Biopython code that builds the backbone (N, CA, C, O; Angstrom):
import numpy as np
from Bio.PDB.StructureBuilder import StructureBuilder

atoms = [
    (1, "MET", "N", (16.473, -0.568, -12.999)),
    (1, "MET", "CA", (15.265, -1.155, -13.536)),
    (1, "MET", "C", (14.876, -2.393, -12.735)),
    (1, "MET", "O", (13.693, -2.648, -12.510)),
    (2, "LYS", "N", (15.886, -3.168, -12.303)),
    (2, "LYS", "CA", (15.588, -4.360, -11.518)),
    (2, "LYS", "C", (14.936, -3.987, -10.194)),
    (2, "LYS", "O", (14.068, -4.708, -9.702)),
    (3, "LEU", "N", (15.350, -2.862, -9.615)),
    (3, "LEU", "CA", (14.778, -2.406, -8.349)),
    (3, "LEU", "C", (13.286, -2.133, -8.507)),
    (3, "LEU", "O", (12.492, -2.486, -7.635)),
    (4, "ILE", "N", (12.911, -1.517, -9.600)),
    (4, "ILE", "CA", (11.505, -1.202, -9.848)),
    (4, "ILE", "C", (10.703, -2.494, -9.964)),
    (4, "ILE", "O", (9.613, -2.602, -9.402)),
    (5, "HIS", "N", (11.237, -3.473, -10.692)),
    (5, "HIS", "CA", (10.540, -4.747, -10.834)),
    (5, "HIS", "C", (10.395, -5.446, -9.490)),
    (5, "HIS", "O", (9.355, -6.039, -9.205)),
    (6, "ARG", "N", (11.425, -5.380, -8.670)),
    (6, "ARG", "CA", (11.354, -6.005, -7.351)),
    (6, "ARG", "C", (10.336, -5.309, -6.460)),
    (6, "ARG", "O", (9.614, -5.967, -5.710)),
    (7, "LEU", "N", (10.272, -3.983, -6.535)),
    (7, "LEU", "CA", (9.306, -3.238, -5.737)),
    (7, "LEU", "C", (7.879, -3.573, -6.154)),
    (7, "LEU", "O", (7.002, -3.733, -5.305)),
    (8, "ILE", "N", (7.651, -3.678, -7.443)),
    (8, "ILE", "CA", (6.321, -4.014, -7.935)),
    (8, "ILE", "C", (5.940, -5.420, -7.495)),
    (8, "ILE", "O", (4.809, -5.655, -7.069)),
    (9, "LEU", "N", (6.879, -6.353, -7.596)),
    (9, "LEU", "CA", (6.631, -7.719, -7.170)),
    (9, "LEU", "C", (6.356, -7.775, -5.673)),
    (9, "LEU", "O", (5.460, -8.496, -5.235)),
    (10, "ALA", "N", (7.117, -7.023, -4.888)),
    (10, "ALA", "CA", (6.908, -7.001, -3.437)),
    (10, "ALA", "C", (5.532, -6.442, -3.101)),
    (10, "ALA", "O", (4.858, -6.955, -2.207)),
    (11, "ALA", "N", (5.114, -5.409, -3.798)),
    (11, "ALA", "CA", (3.795, -4.820, -3.543)),
    (11, "ALA", "C", (2.686, -5.805, -3.875)),
    (11, "ALA", "O", (1.694, -5.903, -3.152)),
    (12, "ALA", "N", (2.858, -6.534, -4.970)),
    (12, "ALA", "CA", (1.859, -7.523, -5.347)),
    (12, "ALA", "C", (1.781, -8.633, -4.308)),
    (12, "ALA", "O", (0.692, -9.102, -3.977)),
    (13, "CYS", "N", (2.915, -9.049, -3.801)),
    (13, "CYS", "CA", (2.942, -10.096, -2.776)),
    (13, "CYS", "C", (2.288, -9.612, -1.487)),
    (13, "CYS", "O", (1.518, -10.346, -0.868)),
    (14, "VAL", "N", (2.587, -8.400, -1.087)),
    (14, "VAL", "CA", (2.031, -7.857, 0.156)),
    (14, "VAL", "C", (0.519, -7.714, 0.042)),
    (14, "VAL", "O", (-0.209, -8.079, 0.966)),
    (15, "SER", "N", (0.042, -7.189, -1.073)),
    (15, "SER", "CA", (-1.398, -6.985, -1.202)),
    (15, "SER", "C", (-2.130, -8.313, -1.308)),
    (15, "SER", "O", (-3.229, -8.450, -0.771)),
    (16, "SER", "N", (-1.546, -9.300, -1.992)),
    (16, "SER", "CA", (-2.207, -10.597, -2.077)),
    (16, "SER", "C", (-2.152, -11.317, -0.736)),
    (16, "SER", "O", (-3.081, -12.050, -0.396)),
    (17, "ALA", "N", (-1.087, -11.125, 0.028)),
    (17, "ALA", "CA", (-0.999, -11.741, 1.358)),
    (17, "ALA", "C", (-2.038, -11.142, 2.287)),
    (17, "ALA", "O", (-2.636, -11.863, 3.085)),
    (18, "GLY", "N", (-2.263, -9.844, 2.202)),
    (18, "GLY", "CA", (-3.279, -9.198, 3.021)),
    (18, "GLY", "C", (-4.675, -9.694, 2.676)),
    (18, "GLY", "O", (-5.490, -9.930, 3.568)),
    (19, "ALA", "N", (-4.955, -9.854, 1.384)),
    (19, "ALA", "CA", (-6.255, -10.367, 0.968)),
    (19, "ALA", "C", (-6.416, -11.819, 1.397)),
    (19, "ALA", "O", (-7.501, -12.231, 1.806)),
    (20, "PHE", "N", (-5.347, -12.592, 1.305)),
    (20, "PHE", "CA", (-5.384, -13.994, 1.727)),
    (20, "PHE", "C", (-5.671, -14.087, 3.218)),
    (20, "PHE", "O", (-6.511, -14.879, 3.644)),
    (21, "ALA", "N", (-4.981, -13.289, 4.006)),
    (21, "ALA", "CA", (-5.173, -13.315, 5.459)),
    (21, "ALA", "C", (-6.593, -12.904, 5.819)),
    (21, "ALA", "O", (-7.202, -13.498, 6.708)),
    (22, "ALA", "N", (-7.121, -11.901, 5.144)),
    (22, "ALA", "CA", (-8.475, -11.437, 5.431)),
    (22, "ALA", "C", (-9.508, -12.495, 5.054)),
    (22, "ALA", "O", (-10.531, -12.636, 5.725)),
    (23, "ALA", "N", (-9.242, -13.232, 3.988)),
    (23, "ALA", "CA", (-10.195, -14.224, 3.521)),
    (23, "ALA", "C", (-10.106, -15.533, 4.296)),
    (23, "ALA", "O", (-11.039, -16.335, 4.244)),
    (24, "HIS", "N", (-9.021, -15.768, 5.004)),
    (24, "HIS", "CA", (-8.819, -17.066, 5.639)),
    (24, "HIS", "C", (-8.680, -16.995, 7.156)),
    (24, "HIS", "O", (-7.967, -17.804, 7.749)),
    (25, "THR", "N", (-9.345, -16.051, 7.781)),
    (25, "THR", "CA", (-9.238, -15.935, 9.228)),
    (25, "THR", "C", (-10.537, -16.297, 9.934)),
    (25, "THR", "O", (-10.668, -16.059, 11.135)),
    (26, "ALA", "N", (-11.498, -16.867, 9.217)),
    (26, "ALA", "CA", (-12.760, -17.265, 9.829)),
    (26, "ALA", "C", (-12.545, -18.515, 10.677)),
    (26, "ALA", "O", (-11.592, -19.265, 10.465)),
    (27, "ALA", "N", (-13.438, -18.729, 11.633)),
    (27, "ALA", "CA", (-13.370, -19.918, 12.483)),
    (27, "ALA", "C", (-13.620, -21.161, 11.635)),
    (27, "ALA", "O", (-14.340, -21.082, 10.639)),
    (28, "PRO", "N", (-13.041, -22.311, 12.004)),
    (28, "PRO", "CA", (-13.261, -23.537, 11.232)),
    (28, "PRO", "C", (-14.749, -23.869, 11.167)),
    (28, "PRO", "O", (-15.449, -23.809, 12.178)),
    (29, "GLY", "N", (-15.215, -24.212, 10.000)),
    (29, "GLY", "CA", (-16.610, -24.556, 9.802)),
    (29, "GLY", "C", (-17.490, -23.356, 9.495)),
    (29, "GLY", "O", (-18.631, -23.532, 9.069)),
    (30, "ALA", "N", (-16.999, -22.153, 9.697)),
    (30, "ALA", "CA", (-17.779, -20.951, 9.416)),
    (30, "ALA", "C", (-17.673, -20.615, 7.942)),
    (30, "ALA", "O", (-16.754, -21.056, 7.252)),
    (31, "ALA", "N", (-18.618, -19.835, 7.476)),
    (31, "ALA", "CA", (-18.581, -19.404, 6.075)),
    (31, "ALA", "C", (-17.367, -18.516, 5.865)),
    (31, "ALA", "O", (-17.010, -17.752, 6.762)),
    (32, "PRO", "N", (-16.715, -18.594, 4.696)),
    (32, "PRO", "CA", (-15.532, -17.760, 4.455)),
    (32, "PRO", "C", (-15.894, -16.279, 4.494)),
    (32, "PRO", "O", (-16.970, -15.858, 4.069)),
    (33, "MET", "N", (-14.956, -15.519, 5.017)),
    (33, "MET", "CA", (-15.149, -14.075, 5.123)),
    (33, "MET", "C", (-14.801, -13.408, 3.809)),
    (33, "MET", "O", (-13.916, -13.870, 3.089)),
    (34, "ALA", "N", (-15.481, -12.342, 3.496)),
    (34, "ALA", "CA", (-15.149, -11.575, 2.299)),
    (34, "ALA", "C", (-13.901, -10.759, 2.588)),
    (34, "ALA", "O", (-13.755, -10.227, 3.688)),
    (35, "PRO", "N", (-12.993, -10.650, 1.615)),
    (35, "PRO", "CA", (-11.793, -9.843, 1.846)),
    (35, "PRO", "C", (-12.162, -8.388, 2.066)),
    (35, "PRO", "O", (-13.146, -7.885, 1.524)),
    (36, "ALA", "N", (-11.355, -7.732, 2.868)),
    (36, "ALA", "CA", (-11.587, -6.322, 3.171)),
    (36, "ALA", "C", (-11.403, -5.497, 1.913)),
    (36, "ALA", "O", (-10.525, -5.768, 1.095)),
    (37, "ALA", "N", (-12.236, -4.496, 1.772)),
    (37, "ALA", "CA", (-12.118, -3.611, 0.621)),
    (37, "ALA", "C", (-10.875, -2.756, 0.790)),
    (37, "ALA", "O", (-10.618, -2.220, 1.868)),
    (38, "ALA", "N", (-10.119, -2.638, -0.265)),
    (38, "ALA", "CA", (-8.907, -1.819, -0.216)),
    (38, "ALA", "C", (-9.311, -0.353, -0.174)),
    (38, "ALA", "O", (-10.226, 0.057, -0.889)),
    (39, "PRO", "N", (-8.648, 0.434, 0.647)),
    (39, "PRO", "CA", (-8.976, 1.855, 0.695)),
    (39, "PRO", "C", (-8.636, 2.530, -0.628)),
    (39, "PRO", "O", (-7.634, 2.208, -1.267)),
    (40, "ALA", "N", (-9.473, 3.453, -1.020)),
    (40, "ALA", "CA", (-9.227, 4.172, -2.267)),
    (40, "ALA", "C", (-8.032, 5.088, -2.079)),
    (40, "ALA", "O", (-7.929, 5.810, -1.087)),
    (41, "ALA", "N", (-7.141, 5.044, -3.039)),
    (41, "ALA", "CA", (-5.955, 5.892, -2.967)),
    (41, "ALA", "C", (-5.740, 6.546, -4.326)),
    (41, "ALA", "O", (-6.118, 6.001, -5.363)),
    (42, "ALA", "N", (-5.148, 7.680, -4.299)),
    (42, "ALA", "CA", (-4.832, 8.355, -5.550)),
    (42, "ALA", "C", (-3.772, 7.553, -6.286)),
    (42, "ALA", "O", (-2.823, 7.075, -5.664)),
    (43, "PRO", "N", (-3.913, 7.396, -7.589)),
    (43, "PRO", "CA", (-2.914, 6.630, -8.321)),
    (43, "PRO", "C", (-1.550, 7.305, -8.256)),
    (43, "PRO", "O", (-1.427, 8.515, -8.451)),
    (44, "MET", "N", (-0.551, 6.515, -7.982)),
    (44, "MET", "CA", (0.809, 7.032, -7.883)),
    (44, "MET", "C", (1.424, 7.040, -9.286)),
    (44, "MET", "O", (1.171, 6.130, -10.075)),
    (45, "ALA", "N", (2.198, 8.019, -9.590)),
    (45, "ALA", "CA", (2.884, 8.090, -10.869)),
    (45, "ALA", "C", (4.040, 7.102, -10.870)),
    (45, "ALA", "O", (4.740, 6.955, -9.868)),
    (46, "THR", "N", (4.238, 6.426, -11.995)),
    (46, "THR", "CA", (5.341, 5.481, -12.086)),
    (46, "THR", "C", (6.620, 6.222, -12.443)),
    (46, "THR", "O", (6.589, 7.381, -12.857)),
    (47, "THR", "N", (7.735, 5.540, -12.280)),
    (47, "THR", "CA", (9.010, 6.193, -12.566)),
    (47, "THR", "C", (9.133, 6.532, -14.039)),
    (47, "THR", "O", (9.827, 7.484, -14.393)),
    (48, "GLY", "N", (8.475, 5.773, -14.905)),
    (48, "GLY", "CA", (8.507, 6.067, -16.331)),
    (48, "GLY", "C", (7.810, 7.375, -16.654)),
    (48, "GLY", "O", (8.209, 8.088, -17.575)),
    (49, "GLN", "N", (6.761, 7.692, -15.891)),
    (49, "GLN", "CA", (6.016, 8.919, -16.126)),
    (49, "GLN", "C", (6.784, 10.138, -15.631)),
    (49, "GLN", "O", (6.597, 11.239, -16.151)),
    (50, "LEU", "N", (7.633, 9.959, -14.650)),
    (50, "LEU", "CA", (8.374, 11.081, -14.088)),
    (50, "LEU", "C", (9.871, 10.907, -14.339)),
    (50, "LEU", "O", (10.669, 10.881, -13.403)),
    (51, "ALA", "N", (10.232, 10.791, -15.596)),
    (51, "ALA", "CA", (11.631, 10.564, -15.948)),
    (51, "ALA", "C", (12.495, 11.787, -15.660)),
    (51, "ALA", "O", (13.694, 11.653, -15.417)),
    (52, "ALA", "N", (11.905, 12.966, -15.684)),
    (52, "ALA", "CA", (12.673, 14.188, -15.431)),
    (52, "ALA", "C", (13.073, 14.253, -13.959)),
    (52, "ALA", "O", (12.362, 13.744, -13.091)),
    (53, "LYS", "N", (14.199, 14.873, -13.690)),
    (53, "LYS", "CA", (14.677, 15.000, -12.318)),
    (53, "LYS", "C", (13.751, 15.927, -11.532)),
    (53, "LYS", "O", (13.309, 16.962, -12.032)),
    (54, "MET", "N", (13.470, 15.530, -10.294)),
    (54, "MET", "CA", (12.563, 16.301, -9.455)),
    (54, "MET", "C", (13.324, 17.401, -8.719)),
    (54, "MET", "O", (14.492, 17.240, -8.365)),
    (55, "THR", "N", (12.641, 18.512, -8.499)),
    (55, "THR", "CA", (13.231, 19.578, -7.703)),
    (55, "THR", "C", (13.045, 19.229, -6.223)),
    (55, "THR", "O", (12.304, 18.309, -5.880)),
    (56, "ARG", "N", (13.716, 19.963, -5.374)),
    (56, "ARG", "CA", (13.599, 19.722, -3.932)),
    (56, "ARG", "C", (12.157, 19.931, -3.470)),
    (56, "ARG", "O", (11.647, 19.169, -2.649)),
    (57, "ALA", "N", (11.508, 20.962, -3.997)),
    (57, "ALA", "CA", (10.118, 21.252, -3.616)),
    (57, "ALA", "C", (9.180, 20.135, -4.071)),
    (57, "ALA", "O", (8.274, 19.739, -3.337)),
    (58, "GLU", "N", (9.405, 19.630, -5.285)),
    (58, "GLU", "CA", (8.575, 18.531, -5.792)),
    (58, "GLU", "C", (8.765, 17.274, -4.953)),
    (58, "GLU", "O", (7.803, 16.572, -4.643)),
    (59, "ARG", "N", (10.011, 16.998, -4.592)),
    (59, "ARG", "CA", (10.303, 15.815, -3.782)),
    (59, "ARG", "C", (9.647, 15.945, -2.398)),
    (59, "ARG", "O", (9.091, 14.979, -1.875)),
    (60, "SER", "N", (9.716, 17.127, -1.825)),
    (60, "SER", "CA", (9.102, 17.378, -0.523)),
    (60, "SER", "C", (7.584, 17.214, -0.601)),
    (60, "SER", "O", (6.969, 16.616, 0.281)),
    (61, "ALA", "N", (6.998, 17.743, -1.649)),
    (61, "ALA", "CA", (5.551, 17.611, -1.838)),
    (61, "ALA", "C", (5.157, 16.147, -2.031)),
    (61, "ALA", "O", (4.124, 15.708, -1.526)),
    (62, "ALA", "N", (5.975, 15.401, -2.757)),
    (62, "ALA", "CA", (5.692, 13.977, -2.977)),
    (62, "ALA", "C", (5.770, 13.206, -1.663)),
    (62, "ALA", "O", (4.950, 12.322, -1.417)),
    (63, "LYS", "N", (6.754, 13.534, -0.812)),
    (63, "LYS", "CA", (6.869, 12.875, 0.494)),
    (63, "LYS", "C", (5.646, 13.169, 1.350)),
    (63, "LYS", "O", (5.114, 12.273, 2.005)),
    (64, "LYS", "N", (5.199, 14.422, 1.346)),
    (64, "LYS", "CA", (4.017, 14.791, 2.123)),
    (64, "LYS", "C", (2.785, 14.057, 1.609)),
    (64, "LYS", "O", (1.939, 13.633, 2.396)),
    (65, "GLN", "N", (2.681, 13.904, 0.288)),
    (65, "GLN", "CA", (1.536, 13.199, -0.298)),
    (65, "GLN", "C", (1.560, 11.721, 0.079)),
    (65, "GLN", "O", (0.513, 11.132, 0.350)),
    (66, "ILE", "N", (2.743, 11.124, 0.098)),
    (66, "ILE", "CA", (2.873, 9.714, 0.488)),
    (66, "ILE", "C", (2.418, 9.531, 1.931)),
    (66, "ILE", "O", (1.670, 8.602, 2.237)),
    (67, "LYS", "N", (2.868, 10.413, 2.813)),
    (67, "LYS", "CA", (2.468, 10.335, 4.227)),
    (67, "LYS", "C", (0.962, 10.552, 4.381)),
    (67, "LYS", "O", (0.319, 9.875, 5.184)),
    (68, "ALA", "N", (0.400, 11.486, 3.623)),
    (68, "ALA", "CA", (-1.043, 11.747, 3.702)),
    (68, "ALA", "C", (-1.832, 10.539, 3.199)),
    (68, "ALA", "O", (-2.862, 10.188, 3.774)),
    (69, "ASP", "N", (-1.356, 9.905, 2.134)),
    (69, "ASP", "CA", (-2.017, 8.709, 1.609)),
    (69, "ASP", "C", (-1.987, 7.581, 2.629)),
    (69, "ASP", "O", (-2.974, 6.863, 2.798)),
    (70, "GLU", "N", (-0.841, 7.423, 3.318)),
    (70, "GLU", "CA", (-0.735, 6.380, 4.338)),
    (70, "GLU", "C", (-1.700, 6.669, 5.492)),
    (70, "GLU", "O", (-2.365, 5.761, 5.990)),
    (71, "LYS", "N", (-1.771, 7.923, 5.911)),
    (71, "LYS", "CA", (-2.652, 8.297, 7.017)),
    (71, "LYS", "C", (-4.114, 8.030, 6.648)),
    (71, "LYS", "O", (-4.882, 7.537, 7.473)),
    (72, "THR", "N", (-4.493, 8.350, 5.425)),
    (72, "THR", "CA", (-5.854, 8.109, 4.955)),
    (72, "THR", "C", (-6.156, 6.610, 4.909)),
    (72, "THR", "O", (-7.233, 6.173, 5.313)),
    (73, "ALA", "N", (-5.199, 5.834, 4.416)),
    (73, "ALA", "CA", (-5.393, 4.389, 4.329)),
    (73, "ALA", "C", (-5.525, 3.770, 5.721)),
    (73, "ALA", "O", (-6.355, 2.886, 5.935)),
    (74, "LYS", "N", (-4.710, 4.233, 6.659)),
    (74, "LYS", "CA", (-4.787, 3.712, 8.026)),
    (74, "LYS", "C", (-6.092, 4.142, 8.699)),
    (74, "LYS", "O", (-6.647, 3.394, 9.504)),
    (75, "ALA", "N", (-6.581, 5.329, 8.380)),
    (75, "ALA", "CA", (-7.851, 5.783, 8.949)),
    (75, "ALA", "C", (-8.997, 4.894, 8.472)),
    (75, "ALA", "O", (-9.940, 4.630, 9.218)),
    (76, "ALA", "N", (-8.907, 4.437, 7.228)),
    (76, "ALA", "CA", (-9.933, 3.542, 6.699)),
    (76, "ALA", "C", (-9.893, 2.184, 7.403)),
    (76, "ALA", "O", (-10.892, 1.467, 7.419)),
    (77, "CYS", "N", (-8.763, 1.834, 7.977)),
    (77, "CYS", "CA", (-8.618, 0.555, 8.680)),
    (77, "CYS", "C", (-9.278, 0.579, 10.054)),
    (77, "CYS", "O", (-9.561, -0.480, 10.615)),
    (78, "LYS", "N", (-9.527, 1.752, 10.602)),
    (78, "LYS", "CA", (-10.065, 1.862, 11.961)),
    (78, "LYS", "C", (-11.434, 1.217, 12.109)),
    (78, "LYS", "O", (-11.772, 0.731, 13.188)),
    (79, "LYS", "N", (-12.229, 1.205, 11.039)),
    (79, "LYS", "CA", (-13.564, 0.622, 11.140)),
    (79, "LYS", "C", (-13.537, -0.906, 11.078)),
    (79, "LYS", "O", (-14.559, -1.551, 11.316)),
    (80, "LEU", "N", (-12.388, -1.484, 10.763)),
    (80, "LEU", "CA", (-12.247, -2.939, 10.709)),
    (80, "LEU", "C", (-11.828, -3.463, 12.074)),
    (80, "LEU", "O", (-11.514, -2.687, 12.977)),
    (81, "SER", "N", (-11.826, -4.782, 12.220)),
    (81, "SER", "CA", (-11.380, -5.367, 13.481)),
    (81, "SER", "C", (-10.624, -6.655, 13.216)),
    (81, "SER", "O", (-10.742, -7.256, 12.148)),
    (82, "GLY", "N", (-9.854, -7.065, 14.196)),
    (82, "GLY", "CA", (-9.143, -8.337, 14.145)),
    (82, "GLY", "C", (-8.107, -8.412, 13.045)),
    (82, "GLY", "O", (-7.351, -7.472, 12.800)),
    (83, "ALA", "N", (-8.096, -9.562, 12.389)),
    (83, "ALA", "CA", (-7.098, -9.826, 11.351)),
    (83, "ALA", "C", (-7.266, -8.904, 10.148)),
    (83, "ALA", "O", (-6.285, -8.535, 9.501)),
    (84, "GLU", "N", (-8.508, -8.533, 9.849)),
    (84, "GLU", "CA", (-8.737, -7.618, 8.726)),
    (84, "GLU", "C", (-8.088, -6.271, 8.988)),
    (84, "GLU", "O", (-7.488, -5.680, 8.090)),
    (85, "LYS", "N", (-8.207, -5.787, 10.215)),
    (85, "LYS", "CA", (-7.610, -4.496, 10.581)),
    (85, "LYS", "C", (-6.092, -4.578, 10.490)),
    (85, "LYS", "O", (-5.442, -3.668, 9.976)),
    (86, "SER", "N", (-5.535, -5.671, 10.991)),
    (86, "SER", "CA", (-4.088, -5.858, 10.951)),
    (86, "SER", "C", (-3.585, -5.928, 9.509)),
    (86, "SER", "O", (-2.580, -5.307, 9.161)),
    (87, "ALA", "N", (-4.292, -6.689, 8.678)),
    (87, "ALA", "CA", (-3.896, -6.809, 7.272)),
    (87, "ALA", "C", (-4.014, -5.476, 6.553)),
    (87, "ALA", "O", (-3.179, -5.143, 5.713)),
    (88, "CYS", "N", (-5.048, -4.716, 6.879)),
    (88, "CYS", "CA", (-5.252, -3.407, 6.257)),
    (88, "CYS", "C", (-4.114, -2.458, 6.618)),
    (88, "CYS", "O", (-3.591, -1.751, 5.757)),
    (89, "LYS", "N", (-3.730, -2.444, 7.903)),
    (89, "LYS", "CA", (-2.635, -1.567, 8.342)),
    (89, "LYS", "C", (-1.316, -1.970, 7.687)),
    (89, "LYS", "O", (-0.551, -1.114, 7.241)),
    (90, "LYS", "N", (-1.053, -3.282, 7.631)),
    (90, "LYS", "CA", (0.193, -3.742, 7.012)),
    (90, "LYS", "C", (0.221, -3.394, 5.533)),
    (90, "LYS", "O", (1.273, -3.047, 4.996)),
    (91, "ASP", "N", (-0.914, -3.483, 4.878)),
    (91, "ASP", "CA", (-0.997, -3.131, 3.461)),
    (91, "ASP", "C", (-0.718, -1.643, 3.274)),
    (91, "ASP", "O", (-0.002, -1.258, 2.349)),
    (92, "ALA", "N", (-1.276, -0.805, 4.145)),
    (92, "ALA", "CA", (-1.041, 0.645, 4.065)),
    (92, "ALA", "C", (0.431, 0.965, 4.282)),
    (92, "ALA", "O", (0.998, 1.804, 3.582)),
    (93, "GLU", "N", (1.053, 0.294, 5.254)),
    (93, "GLU", "CA", (2.471, 0.522, 5.526)),
    (93, "GLU", "C", (3.337, 0.054, 4.359)),
    (93, "GLU", "O", (4.319, 0.708, 4.009)),
    (94, "ALA", "N", (2.972, -1.075, 3.760)),
    (94, "ALA", "CA", (3.741, -1.595, 2.628)),
    (94, "ALA", "C", (3.650, -0.653, 1.429)),
    (94, "ALA", "O", (4.639, -0.429, 0.732)),
    (95, "LYS", "N", (2.463, -0.107, 1.196)),
    (95, "LYS", "CA", (2.301, 0.845, 0.089)),
    (95, "LYS", "C", (3.136, 2.096, 0.331)),
    (95, "LYS", "O", (3.728, 2.645, -0.598)),
    (96, "GLU", "N", (3.181, 2.546, 1.591)),
    (96, "GLU", "CA", (3.986, 3.723, 1.927)),
    (96, "GLU", "C", (5.466, 3.439, 1.693)),
    (96, "GLU", "O", (6.178, 4.275, 1.136)),
    (97, "LYS", "N", (5.929, 2.269, 2.114)),
    (97, "LYS", "CA", (7.337, 1.922, 1.922)),
    (97, "LYS", "C", (7.674, 1.814, 0.442)),
    (97, "LYS", "O", (8.741, 2.251, 0.010)),
    (98, "MET", "N", (6.768, 1.233, -0.333)),
    (98, "MET", "CA", (7.018, 1.092, -1.766)),
    (98, "MET", "C", (7.055, 2.462, -2.442)),
    (98, "MET", "O", (7.925, 2.726, -3.272)),
    (99, "ALA", "N", (6.112, 3.328, -2.085)),
    (99, "ALA", "CA", (6.090, 4.667, -2.685)),
    (99, "ALA", "C", (7.336, 5.460, -2.302)),
    (99, "ALA", "O", (7.888, 6.194, -3.122)),
    (100, "THR", "N", (7.777, 5.310, -1.051)),
    (100, "THR", "CA", (8.986, 5.999, -0.600)),
    (100, "THR", "C", (10.208, 5.473, -1.356)),
    (100, "THR", "O", (11.081, 6.249, -1.742)),
    (101, "ALA", "N", (10.268, 4.167, -1.565)),
    (101, "ALA", "CA", (11.392, 3.582, -2.302)),
    (101, "ALA", "C", (11.385, 4.040, -3.752)),
    (101, "ALA", "O", (12.439, 4.315, -4.325)),
    (102, "GLU", "N", (10.195, 4.123, -4.347)),
    (102, "GLU", "CA", (10.102, 4.610, -5.734)),
    (102, "GLU", "C", (10.569, 6.061, -5.819)),
    (102, "GLU", "O", (11.270, 6.441, -6.757)),
    (103, "LEU", "N", (10.177, 6.861, -4.841)),
    (103, "LEU", "CA", (10.592, 8.258, -4.814)),
    (103, "LEU", "C", (12.100, 8.370, -4.663)),
    (103, "LEU", "O", (12.742, 9.196, -5.311)),
    (104, "LYS", "N", (12.650, 7.540, -3.809)),
    (104, "LYS", "CA", (14.094, 7.551, -3.589)),
    (104, "LYS", "C", (14.864, 7.131, -4.836)),
    (104, "LYS", "O", (15.971, 7.610, -5.080)),
    (105, "ALA", "N", (14.272, 6.228, -5.630)),
    (105, "ALA", "CA", (14.927, 5.747, -6.840)),
    (105, "ALA", "C", (14.944, 6.783, -7.947)),
    (105, "ALA", "O", (15.675, 6.631, -8.925)),
    (106, "LYS", "N", (14.156, 7.826, -7.807)),
    (106, "LYS", "CA", (14.088, 8.863, -8.861)),
    (106, "LYS", "C", (15.243, 9.815, -8.757)),
    (106, "LYS", "O", (15.350, 10.747, -9.555)),
]
sb = StructureBuilder()
sb.init_structure("model")
sb.init_model(0)
sb.init_chain("A")
sb.init_seg("    ")
for serial, (resi, resn, name, xyz) in enumerate(atoms, 1):
    if name == "N":
        sb.init_residue(resn, " ", resi, " ")
    sb.init_atom(name, np.array(xyz, "f"), 0.0, 1.0, " ", f" {name:<3s}", serial, name[0])
structure = sb.get_structure()
């Protein structure tokens, strides 16, 4: 249970750090930049929702879905530039790592 709380806390920190970086990368004296819009992603099921043990096929499908979600999120980052693009990619990678860790914990 502590692992789940730590993963959630880490995800919150990563996403807020990405928004902070996107909002605070403007040149001095320039108007503040709007934070980059987060790419739309399918809601991930929490460990509480999937208490039953997963089959090998289900686990494989979940891994493929995690990779597809990461690829989609990174594709949405391509239209950005500079620090926003970097923050977007790091956010996508962090979400993938968190989802993979949640899957592994099941």
